[in-house]
Phi, psi and omega in degrees: 000134175259125183246136175253138180234141168261121185236132173248156181197153168263117189275004186303315189278354194240160182268045181091190183280303200292138181305139181224161179303330180289340181079357182267063173224169181291322177300313182304313180296322176293310180298325177294315184292312174309319182294318180291325181283323185269351182060028163208162183293133190240130176241127183251157174232132185255170180282329178196135181279146175240155180279168174303135181086350180273144185257169178223130173259334179206057167299140178244130178233160170225158177205161177254145185208144173281348187279148172244118180222151171294145188309317183290342177293328176292327175295303180298311186293319177297311184299334176303327186258359181272151169290164190297340186263011172229135179214131168290122178272330182202156174225141179207131177297139179221158179299152175303339178284345179285131176229117188310320181276310187290329182275351178289131182262348181195163169230150187239140172224159172223143174240128185251124184233132174268122169257112185196151176292343188239143184294166181287157177234277184296334181259015179298135185084343184249356176221153170281170186213128168236145179249023174240149170293142180253146175263103178301322184292317179298318178296312182298322179295322177293322179293327181298335180296331185275354183288147180098186173276123182214164169274111180261037174310318182292351187237026178242148173297149179298331178273005178301134186255003180299141183291333181223145170274000185271122178221162180247113173268123186267331186202134162226123183231130185242126177227161182233142172231127179113175184275136182272341186209161176245132175269142182236154185289333182210157177302327181296326181287322177297315184296323180288336185284341179097164186284347179251030180270105177209154177293133174300154174205168181244143168252136177238120178253118179251132178243137169221129181210164178295326175192165181232147176281159179301120180068015181302312184289319179298320182288324174292320179302318178302315180296307184304321179291324177299319177291321185297323186277356181078015176275343172224160176274157173305323179302332182302336179297331174292319179295325179301307178300314184295332185287334181050044177215135176301331179295340187280343188261170176289167176296151173304121180284163182304145174282347190310321188256012185267129182232135179269108179285343177119169179276166178245131178237162171298144186293345179295341181281338177071030183266151177301152181255339186215157172227172172303319181301322184297322188269357182281346189289150173306000000 
């Protein structure tokens, strides 16, 4: 029997998704828990690997097992043996033809960014942070340059193992929650507050593509923030793509606010598209 699972996790404590000799990865934790519940060794294949510090709201994996259990028993049973920062959200039997990675027609990510004069506290490790006000319209204009099929060599990590740098970005959507500035009664109040006195807000950047290169979203975020701060113009993004050189782009941004929202499958597989974990983000 082939089983598909939807898994959410806080990636702060782990060295990414993929199994490593240290055992300190999300895959290692999941397979150990599945093995204890199933009482046999379990090997999983995921829809998309995530780096150290990156979170997942609906990673999808599949595995094969000779056991027959009702779907929710896989949820309850596996979660019994998982640490509190990893949880199986759903389980579902799938045909042998289903492959969590090969059957995915797209992947979705979100980056949550705190814009505030003060660093994060309760959300530390779960959001990125900038202490300058950002221009949302300029960032969206720059993001629109990336839509469609492009060579993303300038936005891939040097260690990227993808066979081709050509990917198709279907959607980049930027929204803001919260107040972006504070109105003051007098210019003297503004002056005394200093140049970075503004109300905090959260930015959510949503990305969807057929696939992503290693560090691609974090490199895009570095570029968008440079544009949002006025350090670069939105048109600069065209130069970044055309250069086909990592040196042309901004530095790689923090992994803290990056979330793998999950893969997109054809509806014929009948898999859930959202979970509670998917919807809690700002």
